[in-house]
N, C-alpha and C positions, 0 to 999 in steps of 0.2 A: 430600470424602466418602471411606469408608473404603474398601476392597476389597471390602470382601463384602456394601457394597449396591451397589453400580458391579455388580456378579457379580448380583444380587437381579432392580436393573433388566435385565439383560443379558438375562435370563431369563423377563421380563415380557413384552418385545419376542417372545423366541421363540415365546411359547405363542400372542401375542395375533398372529405373522405369519400366517399359514393368512387368514384374512380379512382382513387388512388388506393383501395383498398383490398380493390381486386388482386393486385398482384402477392400483396402479401399473404391470400387465404388463401392461394392456391400451395396445397400439404406439401409441396415438395422445398418450398422458402421461407425462413423463416427470417423475420424486419425487426433487429433489436436498437430502440434511441438510448442516444447513450450520452450524459453529460458535455461532453466534452473533445474535442476533437482530441484525436492521439496524435503528443509531438512527433512519435514519428513511430518505426511498425521493430523495434530493434528487438532481440528475446532473449539479450541482456539485459533489457529492462522491465519485465514484465509484474517487479513488481509494480510498479507504476501501476495506477487502476484500472485507467485507461488503455495502458498496451496490454494488460495482463487479460483482461474480460475480454478482448481477442484473439489473443493467441495462445494463451496457457490452455493442452490440453486439447487445441482447435488444429493449428496448425506445426506445434510445436510442445514436444511434451518431455517431461525432467525424471529423473532416474529412478525418483518414488516419490507419491501422494501421498500425503495425511488423513487420515479418517478423523472426518468434523467431529465424529461421536468418543473419538477414545486419544482420539492429536499422536496417535502411534503413527508410524509410516508404513504401507504396502507399496508391494510387489505397481511397479510401471515399464521399463524398460531396461530397470533392474528388475531380476527374480529372487533373491537372497544373496544375501549380506553376510560377512565374517568377520571381526577381529581376531586379526590375526596378534596384535601385540598394544599397549597403549596407544602407538602412534601412525599404526595399519591398519588399514580396514582393507577384504578382499571382495568383490564384486561379481554374480556371476549376470548377466548380459542375455536380454528376450532374443530367443535365436529366429529368425526369418522374417525380420524385419525390414524397410527399406524406405529409405528417404524420397520425396516425393520428384526429388529429379530421380529416380533411378539408381544411387548410387546406395552401396551396403549399409547396413546401420552395424557396427561392429566396436571390438574396442578400442582400435584407432578412430572414430567417430570420435568417439568419447573422451579418449584424451585429447584428444584435436579439441572438441569442446568447452572442458575445461579446463586449457592451457590458454583458449582468445580469451576465457570469460578472465583468471587472472593473470595475461600476461605482461595488465596494465595497455598493450598498446588502443583500446579503445575505451572512452567511459562502460564502466559498468555496473549500473546501478545494482543491479544481486550480487553482486560482492562482498556490499555494503552488511548482507547477512553472514558471514564467515571471519569479521574482522578483521583480523590483521594476517589469520594463518595462512601459509604456505603451503603449497599442496603440491606434492608430486605424482604423477601418474605416471604408471605406464602398461601396457598391456602386455599382460601374463600369454598368454592366447587369445584367438580370435573371440572367443565371446567369456572374458575372465578378466578385469582389470586390479589394479595394485594401488588402491590411494595411500599415501604417507604424508604426512601434519608433518610442521615442527615441533608442535605441543599435540597433549592427547585430547582427541575429542571426541570424549562419550558419547554426543547425538549425532555424530555425521554421515549412517542415515536417515535422519531428517533436516538436515543441512541439505542435505542432494535434493532435496524435492525442489528448490529453487533452480537446480542448472540444467539448463534447456539445450536439449540437445540439438544440434546443426550440424546440417550437411559440411562434410569436410570440403564442399566445394564453396564454401561462405569468406568471404573477404576477410584477415586475423585482425586487421589492421585499424578499419575503419565497422562503422554505425551501417546497417544497411535497414532497406524498407521493400525489401525483397523478401523476406526469411523463410526458408528451405529446411521443413522436418519433417520428425513421421506422426505428423497427428493426422486424427480424419478427413481436415483438409485443410487445400493448399491455396494460396493465397493469388486470387486472380484480377482486382483492381485495389488503389489505393491514392486517392484523391483530395484532394480540399473536402468533399463532399459524403463521401462512399468510403468504405474499405466493406470489398464484393471476395466472401470468400465460397470455391468449389467446393464436392465431395472430392476426394481422390482413393480412385479405386481400387490402388495398392495398399489398403490400407488395416492390418493386422490384424486389431480387436473388434469390438461393435462395432457395426456401420449407421450411422446416424440414421435418423426418421428424415431428414431434408437432406437436399444435392447442393440447396445453395441457401449461401447467410450474407443476408444483406446488414450492415451497420451503418446508420447517420447517427448525426447528434444536433442540441438542441438543449441550448444553457437553461430554458426557462423550465419551470417543475412545470407549470398548467399546461406547457405546450405538448414534453413527454407524456405525462397521464390523457390530453385529447386522443395523442395520435392510437393510443392502446387502444381507449373506450374505443374507436372508431372503427380498428382494426388495421386502419395505415402504418399501426405496428404490432406487434407481435408481447414485447415484452418491454421494458422498461426496470432497470435494476436501484435504479435510487428517484426517488418524485418527495418532495417536503410533507409532512406532517397535514398540514393547511389541505391538498391533495390528496393525501389516502380519505377520498371519503365513500369507496365501494368494500364492503365487505366481502364480495365476489370476489374481488378482481384484486385484490391488495394484503399486499403481506407483512406484518412488521414482527418483525426479528430481533433480536442481541447478537448484532455481529461482532466484530474482529477487534476494530476500529479503535483510537481512543483518541479521540480531536486534543489538538493543544497548540502552544506558541513557546518554541524555541528562542531561546535569548543568546544572542552573540555575546558569552562571557570575557572574547576575547576586547570588545572596543568600548573605551568611558564612553558615557556613564556607568557603563552595566558591568566593567570589572568590578562595581562593589555591592557587596553581598549585600544591603539594606535595599539599592536601588529594586533590584532584583526582589526582593522578597513582598518591597510594597509595591510590584505591578502583581501578582500572587493575591494578594491585601485588599486589591483597589475595586476587587470582580464584584459586583453584588451576582453573586451565581445563582441563586435561587431567578433574579428575572430574565437574567439571561438564557437560563434551563428552559424558558418558552417557548426559545426558538427552536428547538430540537427536539420535545414536547414532554409525556406526562413519566414516561416508563423511563427515559433516558435518564444514567447515571453520573451521579459524581467522579470524579479520578484523582487518586490522589499517587497515582504512578503509572507510566507511560503502558502499560497489561490490561490487559483483560480477568476477572476473576477464571480460574480455571489455566492459569500459564502457570506453570512450575516457572516458581519465583515468587507469585503473586501475592502480598503482604493482609491478609484481610484489616489488621489490625491499624493498618497505617489510616491515619484519619486527612483528607482532604483538606486544603486552603480556604479559610473562613471569608467571611467578609467582613472587612474590619477596614474601613476608609481613613477615620482617624489616627492609626496605629499606623496606618502605608504613609498619611501626611507625618507623623512622625519623626521616623525615619529617614525621608528623607530630607529635611529640616539639621538633623543630624549630622547626614554624610553636605548636604549642604555647608554647616559650621564646621565641617572638615578638607573643605575645600573641594569636593568633588563639585562640579557641573553640573548638577541636577534639572538646567535647563536645557542642554542638549536638545535639540533634537532630536528622535527619534524615529525611524524609520519602519514601519507597521505593514509589512511583505503578506498581502496576501492574492488567493491563486484561485482564479473565478473557476466556476464549475465546480471547487475541490467535495465543497458537499453542500445537499441545499441549505436553506439560508446561512452559508456560508458567508457573504458582503456584507448580511448583515449583521451575522455576531461579531466581527473585523471595526463593524462602524460604531455601534455597541460597545466596546472594549475603548478600542478609543479613547469616547465618548469620556467613559466613568475614566481612563490617566488623564486624562484632559482635568478633570474633578479633582486630583488631588494633587494635580499641580508639574504631572508632567508633560514638554513638548511632543507628543507624537502624532505623524500623521500618515495618514496610511496611502498604499499604491498596491494599486491591487492588478497581478500583472496572467499573464495567458502563460499556459503548463512551463511550455520555453525558458520562457525566460522565466519561472520559479525556480526553476531545476539549478539553475547558476546561484543561484543562492540557498538549496537545500544541501548540495554535496561540494564537496572538497574536488580540485580547487575555488576558496567562495574568492569572489571579483576583488583584488583589492581598494578598491574606493568605493566599498559596502557602508563602510561610517555605524555610528549601532541602529541595529536592526532587529527588530523582532518578526518571527516567519512563523505561519500561519500554517500549518502542516495536520496530516490524519495519516497513524500510525497505525499499521496492518501488521499484527502478529497473529496468527491460527495456523503455527506449529508447536503449539503446548509447552515450548520453552521458553525462559525467561533470554537466552540465549540468543534468539534474533530481535530481540534492543538492546540490550544493556551494552555490548561493545559498539554497536552502533553510536550511541549518545552520549556516553559516556568514558568512552576513553578515547583517551588522545589520537588512538590512528582513526575513531571511528568514522564512517567515510561521512554521517551529518555531524560530529560532536564539536563546539568552537571550545571544547579544557582540553588543561597541559595538564596532568597530574598526573605526576609519576605513581605514586603510593597509590590513587584510585585504579588506575593500569595496574601495578600488584597486583590488588587485591579481585579483580574481574578476572584476571589470568589463570587466578587461583580457584574462584570458583567454573570458569569455564574446564576445568580438569576435572574438577568432583565431579560425584555422582553420588547418586539417593540422597537421602537428606538433607549429609552436606549440601551438599549443588543447592538445595530449598533453602537451607538456612544464609547462605551466603548469598544467593540471588536477593532475600529478603531482606540482608543486613545493608546492600549498594545501593536498593531504592531507597531504604529509611534514610541513609544518607545525601543519598539523590536530592529531596524532599527536604531535607534540613538543614543538608548542614553547606550543597554544593549551588542547590538551586540554580540549574542551568536551563531550567522551563516551567514553564503554567500547563499542567497540566487540565484540561477540561472534564470533556465527558469521557463517556465508554457509551459509544452509540448504537441507538435504536435504529436500523433498516427502513425504512416504505419500498418496497417494493410492486410495479403492478403487472400485473403477470394477460393475457387476454385468454379467453374462453377458453377457444381452441389449444390451447398446453395446456399438460399436465405436466405440471411441475412446480417446486417451492424455493425459496433462498434459503439458505444455510450461511453459517459462522463464513466458510468461502467465494460467499460471492461478489465482495469486494474487492478480489483480484481476480478471479478466472466464475465462468462461465460458457462449461463443459455442454457443448452441443449435442454430443453424442448421449448428453443423460437427460435430454430436454424429450418429451414425448407428446404426443399427439391426442388428442380426446377422442374416443371412440363416438 
């Protein structure tokens, strides 16, 4: 969209703000404007940003939550846990909890929720965090469950932070848009224009200061920023750096997201290592960083610093277009069809300036001789390329991604992208699979060293992706709210944690 169009739209927002802000200023309602419409409201997809920011810890709750400062699991619907043996954990559950439909929260509900997630009857993005682990869940008594895995899971309590517990009345074999959980809010409406949540009077925990939450979506960052400025909305979790112009309402923070491009290594000419290396070398990283802000960090791997397994000594790819051209020439001389059209698949609204970044990268790849064409998709169509089963007709493709790992451990990243069974993986390498399985079963320093070795191999030998940047987030918060973003904001915005200023 042209800049003049954006400014015109922003002006329209400002002109109508007086009428529309009255609803937002009522202390009983909070209004949040998101970059994109959620494709659905399935609790098994809360690792997708626009689903998690609405549902997670608002409508549905997990068994554990991760402390953003320590990365350690903390009680939520599970109050304590004990490792019985290397493959078995026993959890005590919170007493006195009700689902929003009146059902009791108990061990049978946990068994149902985990089996629904792992049973394969519906597409479940959250299961990607478990890799190929097979879980057997048993109700020991009304408030105790036992979880067995087919292989050691030393961080199972951390993994359980992505298990969203749903009412046993939820259909087990299909995705839903009317989730029922134990959270402080229940779903009121979901339409193409809004999601509305109403406070749940029977909530077991701390009551939120709001009785209603309304979510709307606007793709233009400048529009979202203007809506908060005028009071039409109370906060927006993501704005572009050029719109973060008010130090009193705009907050910059190092979030847990890593931007990247996944390379479909199964499709020629991307099945040639030289082509994959050339893709990384062809990018002017310093120039591209201008779209993301001065504080953005170049990424050499798919987890941010502070995550167990991050290798601070691993160097990011340099900018060397001449070496990229040389590699492509060598591949072409060996019969690799380097002029094959490669589809660059972007996602609308994935992050501020995301479309502009894809356009710039496409141009840089074309400059070294690659035939790359950009296609921008909405989230529902984009998901078809992100997770298995991939479309059979996909051909050679590069996929724009933003990976969130705020759980403290590389187990939430490595098996998803690099194990043959990984939900987002395009690889098929039994030797690497074995190395990953050994790392996942390890503890302490052995675990850290093993993860670092895998990231080193992914960067230097496998080259299944193009790590871009560890992201700086920019959030605008209205003057009446007492709340600041943290490392978890890209995956959830717990409404019960937001306070009104006195």
